[in-house]
C-alpha positions, 0 to 999 in steps of 0.5 A: 608202912603209912598210907598216903592220901595222893590219889596217884598214887594210890590208884590201883586198876586193871591198866597195872597190870603187866601181861607178859607175852611170849618169851618175855616172861624169860628174859625178864626172868632168867633166873626163874627157870636157868638159876643164874644168868652167870657160868650156872644158868650159860652150862643150864642151855646145854642141858636142856638141849641134852635132855630133849635128846636124851628123852628121845632115847629113853623112849627108844628111838635115839642113839646118837647125841653130840654136842660140839662148841663152836669157836665163839661159843655158840652151841649145836646140840644134834640127835638121831631121834624122831625129829620135832614134829614139823605139820601145823598143830590143830589148835594153834594154827602153827608147825610143832617146832614153832610152837615148841620154840616159842611156846612155854609149857609146849612139848611132848612131855605133857602125853604120857602116850609119846614119852613115858618117863621124861626129864623135861617136865614142866615143857619150858626146856627148849623154848627159855634156851631160845628166848635167851639166845641172841640167835638160834638155828634149828634143821630138822630130818623128818619124812624124808625132807630136812626142815629148817627155821632160825628166831633171835631172841626167841622170835621167830625170823625165818618161818619153817621152811623145806631145804631139800631131801634126805634119805627115808631112813634119816632122822633127828633135831639139830639145835645150834643156839648163841647165848645172848650178851645182853643176858649172860654176865658170863659166856665162854662156857667151861669144857670141863663141865659139860664133859661131866655132865654128858658123862654122867647121861651116858652112865644113866643110859647105856648104850646111847653114844655121847660125844663132845668136842670142843673148836675152840682155838688152842682147846680143841680135844673130843671125847665120846662116852659110851657106857655099854654096862651102864651103872656098873661102869659108873660105880667102877668110875667112882672107885677109881681112886680107890681100892675096891675090897671085890671085883665083881660090882653087884649091879640090878636091873629091873622093873617093878610095878611099872618102875625101871630099877638099876642099881650098882653096888662095890664097897672100897677100903675108905670110910666114906659113903659114896651114893648118888640117886637119880629120878628120869636122869635128873640127879636127886641131891636131896635123896626121896622115897626111891634112896629111902628103899634102898637104904631100908632094905641093904640094912635089913638085908645085910643084918638079917645075913648077919644072923645067919653067918659065922660071925654071929657067935663071935659078934652077937651083941653087935646090931649093924646100923644104917651107917655100918654097912654103909660105910665104904660103899660106893652107890648108884641107884637110877629109877624111871619113873611115868610120873615122879612127885619133887618137893619143890622146884628144885627136883631134888628130892623124889615124894612118890611113896609106892617108889620106895615100896618098889624099891625096898621089895626088888631089893631085899629080894635081889641082894638077900639071893646074891649074898646067898649065891655070893658067899666071899664077897658077902663075907666081905661086905659083913667084916667092913660092916663089922669094923666100922660097927666096933669103930662106933662103939668104941667113937662112943665116947669121944661123939659125947664130947662134942654134944651139949644139952643146948644148942646155945648153952654157952657153958659146953662151948669150947674154952678158945672160941671167943663167941659172939653177943648175937644168939640167932644163928641167922644173924651170927658168924665164925670164923675158922683161923689158921694160928693163934697169931691170925685168932688174935687179930680176928679176934682185937678187930672183929664185931663182938656183936655178932663175929665169933673167932675159933683159932686153929692150931696146926692141921686137922686130920684128913678125914678121908683117910681117917673113920670116925672114932679117929676123927672123933678123938681129934681135939681140932675137929672136936672143937668144930663140932662142938663150936657148929653145934649142930652134931656129926653123923647122918643120923644124928646132925641136926641142921637146925642147931647150928648156931651159926649160919655162916661159918667163914675158913679164913687161912694165909694166902699160901701153902700151907693156907691152901691145904688147911683150908682143903683139910676143912673144905673136906671135913666140911663136904664128908661130914657136915655136907648139910651146912654145904647144901645150906649155903654156910660154909665160905671162904675168906678172901684176904688180900696178897699185898698192902700198896702205899704212897704216903697217906694212901693205901690200898690192896691188892688181891693178885699180882696183876691188881698190884701191879695196877695200883702201883702204877696209877700210885707211880703215875704211870711208872710202875717202878717209882720207889716212894712207894711200899709194897708190903706182901703178906705172907700170914693174916699174923701180919696183919693189924686188927684194923688192916685184918678188920676192912679187908676180911672181915667188915661185910661192907668191904670183904669178898666172901666166896661161898661153898657150893656144890655144882657137880656132886660126882665131880665134887666126890671125884676131887676130894677122893683122888686129892685127900684118897690114899691113892696116890697115883690119881694124885700124881696125874692131876698134878701133871694134868693141873699145873700150869693152872697154879699160881702164888705158889710161895716156892 
């Protein structure tokens, strides 16, 4: 950048440094604290308050948490914990409750005498909720009295006061808040999102009663979550759409080197693994040392048991891999650590090396004893793993067909791929297009510099019901794997070798197109989840209608938009006959120019990035919709049929 000699512009002194006081920084940059100001951030506010109550439960002082969605989408969270302190802080000279609500990094989580373990490590939780709420009110029952304060956009409105007496044995905190419309772009709570997280917390904190009540008109409902069996009930919930191979849910709950370790596992007849890991109730999406310790111990113990079993002679040349022993496994691992070290700010990967050692040691001893004492379950697990190993060997040749000498060795790319000319993956995108007709239009309409086109013939295999050998024998799937260039499977997949950083699924806007899209999403979610985690997978949004009058033409993406355009062109009369409306049944009905203009031009297109906000819910949904069990799918369809639209009947 060229320098300037303008004195007014070049002067930089202390006066240029802006100091954001109190909670002003949170309101200025809310995304830094809650991730976004859309639906995700809105729901995060509830999690922050609930996490404080759960931390009280972890400390042994709370066994009831009640969450209420009120008619105006305000929220109340109430617990029967110790209550936020109301005495005067010796240094800050204000009540503890006011300090917790108005000052960042002020909380009891830094004092390990108050909380042995905690999910809230940074002390920003409830104060951030206060800063981003139009109004927040808090009631505290403590020492035989009920105390009260309220706040407006983070500032104290009513100083601490005593409302009256309560029985001495009663204690707890109730927080009511209304998210600020000046901050959030979305202000309506989704019951199912909150229910999923609260249900998860009940599994992770056995014995704690958690309730969710919706008071909104027409949506009134209430649910209670109370998992006496802890992670055993979690695994049973995850496997409800699967056929379990053994009725016993293998369960461990112990402590090693001051680290709480709880684990539950059960095998099903599926081919994918379902594993969730948590640290102090935080879902560690990227795993970490605790998960590494478990996986290592599981593979080691099952191989040792195989060597001593009757299978050893028959399958003497087979050495089970981690993928083999985890096929069809549903497992939930939860550890409680005094001072967890997370990699990055997102708290999604644990880094404590001592946790790996503790988990590995405990699982090695416990699982070996369990298999010795339960020979029937042990044989079921060995048979499942050996079956996976044989399939893996059968798939080796098919897998080799998907490999390339180099990530950019175009000589090995599939013939029907129309590749782009750029070689920088960050600049490149590939469209997975339904059918040769649409593929032809896309090839003609694309920008060859950065857009690649891969036409797909028909519907790919449903990988939810298939093992890796069958998956790799499917021509269309092999073509996709080869085109992307990153490999497949946990041991082989390399995100750095992906040839495109935008993988865009483009299917027709009809039932068949939706099915193909779902099959592709199932494939990526089960076999290449790293692509979704890295934000590489997108869904194209082609229009449903072309509305034209003379030389004017517009594109509508739903019925409401079509009607709005039609009325505008007709001067308010939607029935004028000189308006031409074309319903696109498929992408192939668009000429290349129309496809480019509506669906492929980065300047005008709409593409949806595929993300996984709630991994547990996503896993449950894929199992329900794409798995073998019919009954859960029937229930889902009956429950959600009323929300279906744009069906081609």
